[in-house]
Residue frames relative to the residue before (quaternion, step in Angstrom):
aa qw qx qy qz dx dy dz
M 1.0000 0.0000 0.0000 0.0000 0.00 0.00 0.00
N 0.3711 -0.6783 0.5740 0.2695 3.59 -1.13 0.61
D 0.7063 -0.5060 0.3048 0.3901 3.56 -1.32 0.21
Q 0.6354 0.5002 -0.3425 0.4783 3.57 1.27 -0.01
E 0.6505 0.5095 -0.3122 0.4688 3.59 1.27 -0.12
F 0.0328 0.7933 -0.6074 0.0271 3.54 -1.16 0.57
K 0.5087 -0.6458 0.4857 0.2970 3.56 -1.30 0.32
A 0.0591 0.7888 -0.6100 0.0475 3.57 -1.11 0.73
F 0.4213 -0.6524 0.5532 0.3015 3.53 -1.21 0.46
V 0.0503 -0.8326 0.5503 -0.0363 3.55 -0.42 1.21
V 0.2570 -0.7460 0.6029 0.1177 3.57 -0.94 1.03
E 0.0691 -0.7986 0.5979 -0.0055 3.54 -0.76 1.09
E 0.3161 -0.7362 0.5738 0.1699 3.55 -1.21 0.67
N 0.0577 0.7872 -0.6092 0.0766 3.56 -0.79 1.05
D 0.8402 -0.1264 0.0457 0.5254 3.59 -0.47 1.23
G 0.7352 -0.4214 0.2285 0.4792 3.57 0.99 0.88
E 0.6205 0.4975 -0.3513 0.4941 3.58 1.26 -0.02
F 0.1958 -0.7820 0.5844 0.0927 3.54 -1.08 0.85
N 0.0484 0.8010 -0.5906 0.0857 3.55 -0.74 1.12
G 0.2298 -0.7798 0.5722 0.1082 3.54 -1.04 0.83
S 0.0779 0.7744 -0.6234 0.0745 3.56 -1.13 0.76
I 0.5536 -0.5942 0.4622 0.3560 3.54 -1.28 0.29
K 0.0407 -0.8073 0.5872 -0.0429 3.53 -0.77 1.14
T 0.4203 -0.6425 0.5638 0.3044 3.58 -1.30 0.31
R 0.0526 -0.7921 0.6082 0.0035 3.55 -0.85 1.06
N 0.3834 -0.6905 0.5622 0.2450 3.55 -1.34 0.21
I 0.5843 -0.6101 0.4084 0.3458 3.55 -0.99 0.86
E 0.6088 0.5811 -0.3483 0.4129 3.58 1.05 -0.63
S 0.6442 0.5374 -0.3156 0.4434 3.57 1.25 -0.47
L 0.5202 0.6399 -0.4137 0.3856 3.57 1.28 -0.17
P 0.5892 -0.5811 0.4192 0.3734 3.61 -1.13 0.52
E 0.6373 -0.5033 0.4127 0.4126 3.57 -1.32 0.24
G 0.2445 0.7681 -0.5712 0.1552 3.61 -1.16 0.52
D 0.5800 -0.6030 0.4312 0.3377 3.57 -1.26 0.42
L 0.8004 0.2734 -0.1076 0.5225 3.59 1.06 -0.73
L 0.1681 -0.7148 0.6716 0.0991 3.51 -1.01 0.98
I 0.0622 -0.8243 0.5622 -0.0258 3.57 -0.60 1.17
K 0.3028 -0.7102 0.6091 0.1814 3.53 -1.06 0.93
V 0.3089 -0.8109 0.4750 0.1464 3.54 -0.34 1.27
S 0.2526 -0.7592 0.5839 0.1375 3.58 -0.95 0.94
Y 0.8001 -0.0305 0.0554 0.5965 3.61 0.91 -0.95
S 0.0950 -0.7257 0.6707 0.1204 3.53 -1.30 0.41
S 0.2517 -0.7502 0.5760 0.2050 3.57 -1.24 -0.28
L 0.4372 -0.6950 0.5153 0.2456 3.56 -1.25 0.54
N 0.0249 -0.7861 0.6171 -0.0247 3.56 -0.83 1.07
Y 0.6701 -0.4915 0.3614 0.4229 3.58 -1.22 0.35
K 0.6433 0.5310 -0.3238 0.4465 3.57 0.99 -0.80
D 0.6129 0.5327 -0.3450 0.4707 3.61 1.13 -0.62
A 0.6467 0.5138 -0.3165 0.4664 3.55 1.03 -0.79
L 0.6199 0.5267 -0.3421 0.4705 3.59 1.05 -0.70
S 0.6402 0.5208 -0.3170 0.4673 3.56 0.97 -0.93
A 0.7043 0.4848 -0.2744 0.4400 3.57 0.85 -1.02
S 0.7014 0.4384 -0.2704 0.4927 3.60 1.20 -0.44
G 0.6290 -0.6157 0.3046 0.3640 3.57 1.28 0.33
N 0.3353 0.7422 -0.5130 0.2712 3.57 1.21 0.42
K 0.3145 -0.7980 0.4924 0.1481 3.56 -0.43 1.30
G 0.5501 0.5888 -0.3961 0.4403 3.55 1.29 -0.09
V 0.6880 0.4157 -0.2532 0.5383 3.54 1.31 -0.38
T 0.8012 0.0349 0.0299 0.5967 3.58 0.82 -1.06
R 0.3152 -0.7904 0.4996 0.1619 3.54 -0.67 1.14
N 0.8309 0.2248 -0.0631 0.5050 3.59 0.84 -0.96
F 0.0957 -0.7677 0.6332 0.0241 3.57 -1.06 0.85
P 0.4350 -0.0816 -0.8967 -0.0055 1.61 -2.33 1.07
H 0.0345 -0.8095 0.5857 -0.0235 3.55 -1.14 0.66
T 0.2541 -0.7346 0.6058 0.1697 3.56 -1.22 0.59
P 0.2764 -0.7721 0.5476 0.1660 3.64 -0.46 1.16
G 0.4149 0.7017 -0.5312 0.2308 3.53 -1.41 -0.13
I 0.0636 -0.8381 0.5411 0.0279 3.61 0.12 1.24
D 0.7215 0.3611 -0.2475 0.5365 3.62 1.27 0.01
A 0.1322 0.7778 -0.6109 0.0668 3.53 -1.12 0.62
V 0.0222 -0.7485 0.6611 0.0458 3.55 -1.22 0.59
G 0.2290 0.7807 -0.5532 0.1791 3.56 -1.00 0.79
V 0.5895 -0.5643 0.4645 0.3438 3.48 -1.39 -0.41
V 0.4704 -0.6689 0.4947 0.2943 3.52 -0.97 0.89
A 0.2242 -0.7885 0.5650 0.0943 3.56 -0.73 1.15
K 0.7757 -0.0174 0.0316 0.6300 3.57 1.21 -0.62
S 0.0466 -0.8109 0.5833 -0.0012 3.54 -0.93 0.95
E 0.1333 -0.7707 0.6184 0.0758 3.52 -1.07 0.85
N 0.6300 0.4782 -0.3324 0.5137 3.54 1.26 0.52
V 0.5016 -0.7037 0.4184 0.2795 3.59 -0.78 1.04
A 0.5939 0.5949 -0.3627 0.4023 3.62 1.20 -0.40
F 0.7734 0.2672 -0.1429 0.5568 3.58 1.28 -0.39
N 0.2074 -0.7683 0.5968 0.1025 3.54 -1.13 0.79
E 0.6043 -0.5114 0.4466 0.4170 3.54 -1.25 0.34
G 0.7490 0.3513 -0.2858 0.4836 3.54 -0.91 0.96
D 0.5143 0.6239 -0.4352 0.3961 3.62 1.20 -0.26
K 0.3372 -0.7019 0.5917 0.2086 3.54 -1.13 0.78
V 0.0143 0.8339 -0.5479 0.0655 3.56 -0.69 1.07
I 0.3010 -0.7098 0.6113 0.1784 3.53 -1.33 0.54
V 0.0172 -0.7597 0.6494 0.0286 3.58 -1.06 0.80
T 0.0939 0.7826 -0.6081 0.0944 3.58 -0.70 1.06
S 0.8674 0.1447 -0.1255 0.4592 3.52 -1.29 0.71
Y 0.5059 0.5543 -0.5579 0.3543 3.62 -1.14 -0.67
D 0.7455 -0.3752 0.2610 0.4851 3.60 -0.78 -0.92
L 0.3532 0.7617 -0.4791 0.2561 3.59 1.30 0.08
G 0.8445 0.1583 -0.1269 0.4957 3.61 -0.85 0.93
M 0.6081 0.5094 -0.3686 0.4847 3.58 1.24 0.02
N 0.7893 -0.1183 0.0794 0.5972 3.60 0.42 -1.16
T 0.6058 0.4390 -0.3504 0.5634 3.54 1.39 0.40
S 0.5672 -0.6204 0.4192 0.3430 3.58 -0.86 0.97
G 0.2590 -0.8605 0.4350 0.0574 3.53 -0.57 1.27
G 0.8145 -0.3979 0.2289 0.3548 3.46 -1.47 -0.13
F 0.5585 0.5680 -0.4314 0.4235 3.65 1.18 -0.05
S 0.5678 0.5745 -0.3202 0.4950 3.53 0.91 1.03
E 0.5414 -0.6361 0.4362 0.3347 3.56 -1.09 0.59
Y 0.7810 0.1352 -0.0946 0.6024 3.60 1.22 -0.41
I 0.0435 -0.7301 0.6778 0.0751 3.54 -1.32 0.56
R 0.1426 -0.7459 0.6363 0.1354 3.55 -1.33 0.31
V 0.0569 0.8302 -0.5411 0.1218 3.56 -0.58 1.19
P 0.5978 -0.5173 0.4408 0.4251 3.59 -1.23 0.16
A 0.5737 -0.6070 0.4270 0.3465 3.57 -1.04 0.74
A 0.6087 0.5966 -0.3403 0.3972 3.59 1.12 -0.63
W 0.6307 0.5284 -0.3177 0.4712 3.56 1.29 -0.29
A 0.6855 0.5247 -0.2710 0.4258 3.63 1.16 -0.45
V 0.1443 -0.7359 0.6565 0.0811 3.51 -1.27 0.74
K 0.4506 -0.6653 0.5067 0.3124 3.58 -0.94 0.78
L 0.5218 -0.6441 0.4618 0.3156 3.57 -0.97 0.84
P 0.4383 -0.7024 0.4802 0.2898 3.63 -0.66 0.99
Q 0.6598 -0.5674 0.3377 0.3587 3.55 -1.12 0.70
H 0.7850 0.3318 -0.1820 0.4904 3.61 0.90 -0.81
L 0.6030 0.5162 -0.3715 0.4816 3.56 1.14 0.64
S 0.3115 -0.7426 0.5536 0.2122 3.60 -0.76 0.96
M 0.6306 -0.5226 0.3914 0.4195 3.58 -1.22 0.26
K 0.6171 0.5323 -0.3505 0.4614 3.61 0.99 -0.68
E 0.6614 0.5024 -0.3114 0.4617 3.60 0.90 -0.92
A 0.6204 0.5582 -0.3487 0.4266 3.60 1.03 -0.80
M 0.7209 0.4177 -0.2501 0.4932 3.62 1.05 -0.70
I 0.5204 0.5641 -0.4364 0.4697 3.56 1.21 -0.22
Y 0.6535 0.4484 -0.2926 0.5350 3.54 1.14 -0.69
G 0.1086 0.8312 -0.5450 0.0152 3.59 0.50 -1.23
T 0.7905 -0.2429 0.2130 0.5204 3.60 -1.11 -0.59
A 0.6137 0.5500 -0.3546 0.4417 3.57 1.08 -0.70
G 0.6836 0.4808 -0.2824 0.4709 3.56 0.88 -0.90
L 0.6057 0.5432 -0.3307 0.4782 3.56 1.09 -0.81
T 0.6715 0.4929 -0.2822 0.4759 3.59 0.93 -0.98
A 0.6465 0.5184 -0.3090 0.4667 3.57 0.93 -0.91
E 0.6831 0.4867 -0.2931 0.4588 3.57 0.88 -0.94
M 0.6307 0.5215 -0.3317 0.4692 3.61 1.01 -0.77
S 0.6445 0.5232 -0.3144 0.4605 3.56 1.05 -0.83
V 0.6598 0.5021 -0.2930 0.4762 3.56 0.95 -0.94
L 0.6491 0.5308 -0.3249 0.4374 3.56 0.92 -0.96
R 0.6963 0.4590 -0.2906 0.4691 3.61 0.87 -0.85
L 0.6211 0.5461 -0.3358 0.4508 3.54 1.08 -0.74
T 0.6668 0.5264 -0.2973 0.4358 3.61 0.95 -0.94
E 0.5685 0.5985 -0.3848 0.4130 3.58 1.18 -0.39
L 0.7976 0.2932 -0.1229 0.5126 3.57 1.11 -0.66
V 0.7772 0.2537 -0.1219 0.5628 3.62 1.14 -0.54
K 0.1941 -0.7814 0.5886 0.0728 3.55 -0.90 1.04
P 0.6742 -0.5135 0.3276 0.4178 3.63 -1.13 0.47
E 0.6810 0.4994 -0.2989 0.4445 3.60 0.96 -0.75
D 0.5585 0.6369 -0.3825 0.3690 3.62 1.23 -0.21
G 0.7108 -0.4350 0.2698 0.4824 3.56 1.14 -0.41
K 0.7364 -0.4205 0.3087 0.4308 3.54 -1.38 -0.07
I 0.2261 -0.7430 0.6150 0.1365 3.52 -1.32 0.63
L 0.3037 -0.7424 0.5740 0.1646 3.57 -0.90 0.99
V 0.0562 -0.7630 0.6422 0.0472 3.54 -1.13 0.73
S 0.1952 -0.7997 0.5572 0.1088 3.59 -0.56 1.12
G 0.7783 0.2699 -0.2061 0.5282 3.56 -1.20 0.43
A 0.1747 0.8792 -0.4357 0.0813 3.53 1.27 0.63
S 0.6991 0.4557 -0.3012 0.4614 3.60 1.06 -0.48
G 0.5377 0.6000 -0.4018 0.4353 3.57 1.29 0.06
G 0.7510 -0.4395 0.2540 0.4224 3.55 -1.30 0.19
V 0.7067 0.4253 -0.2696 0.4971 3.64 0.78 -1.01
G 0.6590 0.5356 -0.3080 0.4288 3.54 0.93 -0.92
A 0.6701 0.5135 -0.2933 0.4485 3.56 0.84 -1.03
L 0.6970 0.4510 -0.2818 0.4810 3.59 0.86 -0.90
S 0.5980 0.5449 -0.3674 0.4589 3.62 1.07 -0.58
V 0.6267 0.5395 -0.3239 0.4597 3.53 0.99 -0.85
A 0.6939 0.4925 -0.2708 0.4502 3.54 0.86 -1.03
I 0.6888 0.4775 -0.2931 0.4601 3.59 0.89 -0.88
L 0.6330 0.5202 -0.3300 0.4688 3.61 0.96 -0.85
S 0.6432 0.5249 -0.3226 0.4546 3.57 0.92 -0.88
K 0.6277 0.5438 -0.3169 0.4581 3.56 0.99 -0.92
L 0.7264 0.4368 -0.2373 0.4745 3.60 1.01 -0.79
G 0.6162 -0.6066 0.3294 0.3792 3.60 1.27 0.14
Y 0.4622 0.6696 -0.4607 0.3547 3.61 1.19 0.27
T 0.4041 -0.6493 0.5864 0.2669 3.53 -1.26 0.50
V 0.1313 -0.8436 0.5207 -0.0014 3.57 -0.35 1.33
V 0.1296 -0.7477 0.6498 0.0447 3.54 -0.98 1.02
A 0.1973 -0.8190 0.5347 0.0662 3.58 -0.48 1.23
I 0.1977 -0.7506 0.6216 0.1054 3.55 -0.97 0.97
T 0.1389 0.8048 -0.5654 0.1158 3.60 -0.67 1.05
G 0.3928 -0.6970 0.5398 0.2619 3.52 -1.24 0.45
K 0.6579 0.5076 -0.2778 0.4820 3.56 1.34 -0.01
E 0.2880 -0.7893 0.5279 0.1240 3.53 -0.04 1.35
H 0.6751 0.5219 -0.3022 0.4248 3.59 1.01 -0.78
E 0.6446 0.5128 -0.3303 0.4609 3.58 1.26 -0.18
R 0.2922 0.7908 -0.4935 0.2139 3.61 1.24 0.24
D 0.6913 0.4618 -0.3008 0.4673 3.63 0.74 -0.96
Y 0.6141 0.5530 -0.3482 0.4426 3.59 0.99 -0.80
L 0.7047 0.4658 -0.2689 0.4627 3.58 0.84 -0.98
M 0.6186 0.5227 -0.3430 0.4759 3.61 1.07 -0.60
K 0.6311 0.5189 -0.3313 0.4720 3.59 1.09 -0.69
L 0.6480 0.5194 -0.3156 0.4590 3.57 1.09 -0.67
G 0.6655 -0.5175 0.3085 0.4405 3.58 1.23 -0.40
A 0.4427 0.6728 -0.4763 0.3528 3.61 1.24 0.04
Q 0.2471 -0.7818 0.5523 0.1507 3.59 -1.00 0.77
E 0.7597 0.1295 -0.1238 0.6251 3.56 1.34 -0.21
I 0.2015 -0.7559 0.6113 0.1201 3.58 -1.22 0.55
I 0.0557 -0.7560 0.6511 0.0381 3.59 -1.00 0.88
L 0.3946 -0.7112 0.5269 0.2468 3.57 -0.87 0.91
R 0.6065 -0.6101 0.3838 0.3355 3.58 -0.98 0.91
T 0.6569 0.5223 -0.3228 0.4375 3.58 0.87 -0.89
D 0.6343 0.5241 -0.3192 0.4702 3.60 1.06 -0.79
F 0.6994 0.4736 -0.2763 0.4585 3.58 0.90 -0.89
E 0.6281 0.5355 -0.3264 0.4608 3.58 1.13 -0.67
N 0.7524 0.4161 -0.2086 0.4661 3.57 1.05 -0.74
L 0.2913 0.7406 -0.5456 0.2628 3.60 1.00 0.75
D 0.7209 -0.4317 0.3168 0.4400 3.55 -1.34 0.22
K 0.4496 -0.7147 0.4794 0.2393 3.58 -1.11 0.77
R 0.3630 0.7466 -0.4935 0.2594 3.62 1.19 0.15
P 0.6237 -0.5732 0.3761 0.3754 3.59 -1.16 0.51
L 0.7731 0.1326 -0.0900 0.6136 3.59 1.21 -0.57
L 0.2085 -0.7601 0.6048 0.1138 3.55 -1.10 0.77
K 0.6997 -0.4452 0.3331 0.4487 3.57 -1.24 0.20
P 0.3959 -0.7308 0.4911 0.2608 3.64 -0.67 1.00
A 0.0421 0.8440 -0.5265 0.0934 3.53 -0.46 1.22
Y 0.7871 0.2806 -0.1409 0.5310 3.61 1.15 -0.41
A 0.4938 -0.6839 0.4645 0.2695 3.54 -1.07 0.85
G 0.7927 -0.1497 0.1255 0.5775 3.59 1.18 -0.45
G 0.1656 -0.7986 0.5671 0.1147 3.49 -1.28 -0.16
I 0.2328 -0.6927 0.6522 0.2015 3.53 -1.38 0.24
D 0.0838 -0.8198 0.5664 0.0087 3.57 -0.44 1.23
T 0.1313 -0.8136 0.5646 0.0446 3.55 -0.86 0.99
V 0.7222 0.4759 -0.2326 0.4448 3.61 1.25 -0.14
G 0.3582 -0.7471 0.4958 0.2601 3.64 1.08 -0.57
G 0.6982 0.5170 -0.3283 0.3707 3.54 -1.31 -0.46
V 0.8383 -0.1642 0.1346 0.5022 3.58 -1.19 -0.66
I 0.5967 0.5642 -0.3758 0.4294 3.61 0.97 -0.69
L 0.6755 0.4721 -0.2897 0.4866 3.61 0.85 -0.97
E 0.6170 0.5527 -0.3495 0.4378 3.57 0.93 -0.79
N 0.7330 0.4280 -0.2522 0.4647 3.57 0.82 -0.95
I 0.5633 0.5471 -0.4020 0.4710 3.60 1.16 -0.39
I 0.6603 0.5100 -0.3085 0.4569 3.55 0.89 -0.97
K 0.7040 0.4818 -0.2624 0.4510 3.61 0.88 -0.93
S 0.7120 0.4389 -0.2396 0.4930 3.58 1.24 -0.47
T 0.5439 0.6416 -0.3919 0.3728 3.61 1.23 0.01
V 0.5228 -0.6685 0.4494 0.2789 3.51 -1.04 0.92
P 0.6781 -0.4759 0.3506 0.4368 3.61 -1.21 0.29
M 0.8338 0.1422 -0.1773 0.5031 3.54 -1.07 0.98
G 0.4175 0.6905 -0.4883 0.3324 3.63 1.17 0.40
A 0.2591 -0.7743 0.5620 0.1322 3.54 -1.35 0.12
I 0.1026 -0.7849 0.6101 0.0351 3.56 -1.04 0.77
T 0.2073 -0.7440 0.6182 0.1459 3.57 -1.02 0.79
C 0.0788 -0.7929 0.6004 0.0689 3.61 -1.10 0.55
C 0.0424 -0.8402 0.5387 -0.0445 3.54 -0.89 0.96
G 0.7806 0.2898 -0.1433 0.5349 3.59 1.28 -0.09
N 0.1343 -0.8025 0.5748 0.0872 3.57 -1.25 0.34
V 0.2081 0.8211 -0.5115 0.1447 3.55 1.14 0.61
A 0.6493 0.4726 -0.3235 0.5004 3.61 1.15 -0.53
S 0.7281 -0.3038 0.2139 0.5761 3.57 0.93 -0.90
P 0.4009 -0.7031 0.5246 0.2639 3.63 -1.10 0.61
K 0.6317 0.5613 -0.3172 0.4304 3.59 1.31 -0.16
L 0.1751 -0.7476 0.6316 0.1070 3.54 -1.26 0.67
N 0.1118 -0.7805 0.6137 0.0417 3.55 -0.94 0.92
L 0.4313 0.6707 -0.4952 0.3448 3.54 0.11 1.31
T 0.5203 -0.6131 0.4891 0.3378 3.56 -1.34 0.10
V 0.5965 -0.5482 0.4353 0.3925 3.57 -1.31 0.01
F 0.4097 0.7618 -0.4520 0.2180 3.64 1.20 -0.13
P 0.6474 0.5096 -0.3592 0.4383 3.64 0.87 -0.71
F 0.6831 0.4756 -0.2958 0.4687 3.58 1.02 -0.70
I 0.7338 0.4184 -0.2486 0.4740 3.59 0.92 -0.82
L 0.7483 0.4167 -0.2278 0.4632 3.59 0.81 -1.01
R 0.7806 0.2985 -0.1599 0.5253 3.58 1.14 -0.60
G 0.3980 -0.7470 0.4573 0.2729 3.61 1.27 -0.11
I 0.2874 0.7906 -0.4911 0.2262 3.60 1.11 0.62
S 0.2711 -0.7571 0.5746 0.1521 3.58 -1.08 0.81
L 0.0965 -0.7594 0.6389 0.0765 3.56 -1.01 0.83
I 0.1042 -0.8299 0.5476 -0.0228 3.52 -0.56 1.25
G 0.2887 -0.7705 0.5498 0.1440 3.53 -0.70 1.10
I 0.1954 -0.7797 0.5890 0.0834 3.57 -1.01 0.84
D 0.0216 -0.7893 0.6127 -0.0335 3.59 -0.69 1.15
S 0.1614 -0.8336 0.5232 0.0727 3.56 -0.07 1.27
Q 0.5536 0.6558 -0.3926 0.3306 3.56 1.13 -0.54
N 0.8194 0.1761 -0.0615 0.5420 3.55 0.92 -0.91
Y 0.2243 0.7992 -0.5248 0.1887 3.57 1.19 0.59
P 0.5548 -0.6477 0.4007 0.3348 3.64 -0.84 0.97
M 0.5807 -0.6276 0.3933 0.3379 3.58 -0.98 0.87
S 0.6072 0.5658 -0.3716 0.4160 3.63 0.95 -0.71
Y 0.6786 0.4697 -0.2811 0.4898 3.57 1.04 -0.81
R 0.5916 0.5722 -0.3632 0.4368 3.60 1.07 -0.75
E 0.6606 0.5095 -0.3119 0.4546 3.57 0.87 -0.96
Q 0.6447 0.5227 -0.3109 0.4631 3.55 0.97 -0.85
V 0.6714 0.5018 -0.2911 0.4612 3.55 0.92 -0.96
W 0.6673 0.4949 -0.3166 0.4579 3.62 0.82 -0.93
N 0.6463 0.5138 -0.3341 0.4547 3.61 0.98 -0.74
K 0.6295 0.5104 -0.3341 0.4812 3.61 1.05 -0.74
L 0.6581 0.5130 -0.3118 0.4544 3.59 0.94 -0.88
A 0.6653 0.5100 -0.3043 0.4523 3.58 1.12 -0.61
E 0.8140 0.2632 -0.1080 0.5064 3.51 1.07 -0.65
E 0.8758 0.1375 -0.1051 0.4505 3.59 -0.48 -1.19
W 0.7344 0.3933 -0.2417 0.4975 3.65 1.12 -0.47
K 0.4342 0.6929 -0.4815 0.3154 3.62 1.18 0.21
P 0.3297 -0.7634 0.5171 0.2028 3.62 -0.59 1.07
S 0.5285 -0.6461 0.4583 0.3051 3.49 -1.09 0.80
Q 0.6860 0.5023 -0.2823 0.4444 3.57 1.20 -0.50
L 0.2863 0.8002 -0.5003 0.1656 3.60 1.26 0.24
S 0.6523 0.5267 -0.3339 0.4309 3.64 0.97 -0.71
E 0.6177 0.5458 -0.3448 0.4490 3.62 1.22 -0.30
A 0.6912 0.5626 -0.2342 0.3884 3.58 1.24 -0.53
Y 0.7859 0.3320 -0.1991 0.4821 3.64 1.12 0.14
D 0.2182 -0.7042 0.6572 0.1568 3.48 -1.46 0.27
E 0.2445 -0.7889 0.5500 0.1235 3.61 -0.89 0.87
I 0.0264 -0.7928 0.6079 -0.0359 3.60 -0.90 1.03
T 0.3992 -0.6425 0.5684 0.3236 3.52 -1.40 -0.19
L 0.7298 -0.4223 0.3024 0.4445 3.57 -1.30 0.05
A 0.6188 0.5893 -0.3326 0.3990 3.54 1.10 -0.75
S 0.7005 0.4745 -0.2599 0.4653 3.58 1.15 -0.64
L 0.4261 0.7510 -0.4457 0.2362 3.60 1.23 -0.11
P 0.6418 0.5400 -0.3765 0.3934 3.69 0.73 -0.80
E 0.6528 0.5138 -0.3104 0.4621 3.56 0.98 -0.88
K 0.7025 0.4718 -0.2706 0.4590 3.59 0.87 -0.92
I 0.6005 0.5496 -0.3504 0.4633 3.58 1.14 -0.64
A 0.6404 0.5185 -0.3179 0.4691 3.58 1.00 -0.86
L 0.6712 0.5053 -0.3078 0.4465 3.60 0.93 -0.83
I 0.6727 0.4864 -0.3223 0.4551 3.62 0.90 -0.86
L 0.6297 0.5218 -0.3394 0.4648 3.60 1.05 -0.64
Q 0.6825 0.4477 -0.2752 0.5079 3.61 1.15 -0.57
G 0.4914 -0.6810 0.4248 0.3380 3.61 1.22 -0.06
K 0.5364 0.6617 -0.3649 0.3759 3.54 1.28 0.38
L 0.5681 0.5888 -0.3850 0.4271 3.60 1.27 0.19
K 0.1822 -0.8020 0.5567 0.1171 3.63 -0.76 0.87
G 0.8293 0.2204 -0.1391 0.4944 3.52 -1.21 0.51
R 0.6710 -0.4737 0.3925 0.4138 3.50 -1.20 -0.72
T 0.1730 -0.7478 0.6318 0.1082 3.55 -1.19 0.69
I 0.0852 -0.8015 0.5910 0.0317 3.59 -0.61 1.12
I 0.2942 -0.7557 0.5696 0.1340 3.53 -1.15 0.73
K 0.2640 -0.7541 0.5799 0.1592 3.53 -0.69 1.08
I 0.1941 -0.8159 0.5402 0.0697 3.57 -0.58 1.19
A 0.7777 0.3121 -0.1654 0.5199 3.58 0.71 -1.10
E 0.4134 -0.7020 0.5175 0.2618 3.55 -1.03 0.79
């Protein structure tokens, strides 16, 4: 390859079928942007799997390179805020959705999408976090504004997934008593290592009483799945408690009354990591690099190469992938 060519995982559409493989691309084919970045690591998220499987609600046009997360080194900058050689993180916005993403040796993006890598965070650690860690941290940050460790137990749903696992680890680091909800009984030991003090099986939590209010048992929660699980978290939360929600893999619909909000004063806080303001992103990344970095971070990931992506994409779509999967791009 010449110095203008690079490798990328490209998803192509043929007769309604979507398949991904490693292709050689040219830097000139990348979209316009202030920063050309040589990618060191990316990570696999559910949204990447949707893009790779042809979900037109995520990605409209193919061929396409997914990857909503990337960390690497600035190869060329047309913005005074960044210099060649700067280590930067790019997560969310339109990266990997309709803009060529991080499953690639190079990306080109607007400078407004990039955050300089904090001093005490390695590039690998940045992708163990990725959008999942950013979402988990935003969820914890908002929860801590209203609920303190001494107020009671915190539920985390989808606890063996990326956002859930990191939420468990961060909350534990901050001294909260964490109750993990999971559909994977075999991941009990993994979740306890991350800092969960109790485990509830998803089927048990889904099959609680259908009354408008349940016995108040939890000070709050971080929900990553939506649907009945979120309904029951809300109905089980103590007066003045708070719940954050960031996902809808179970369902985007809620079937409940306003009683938890009116009679118990519960707060439901939505988390949108895709367009989170840059000033908050910088604050969050600095916390993740230092005082909020969980000691169990090394327990929460699996490292692969681009060649292993099809297998891992299939697993995440089946709900069989635990924790975080990071992709080593640069040798």
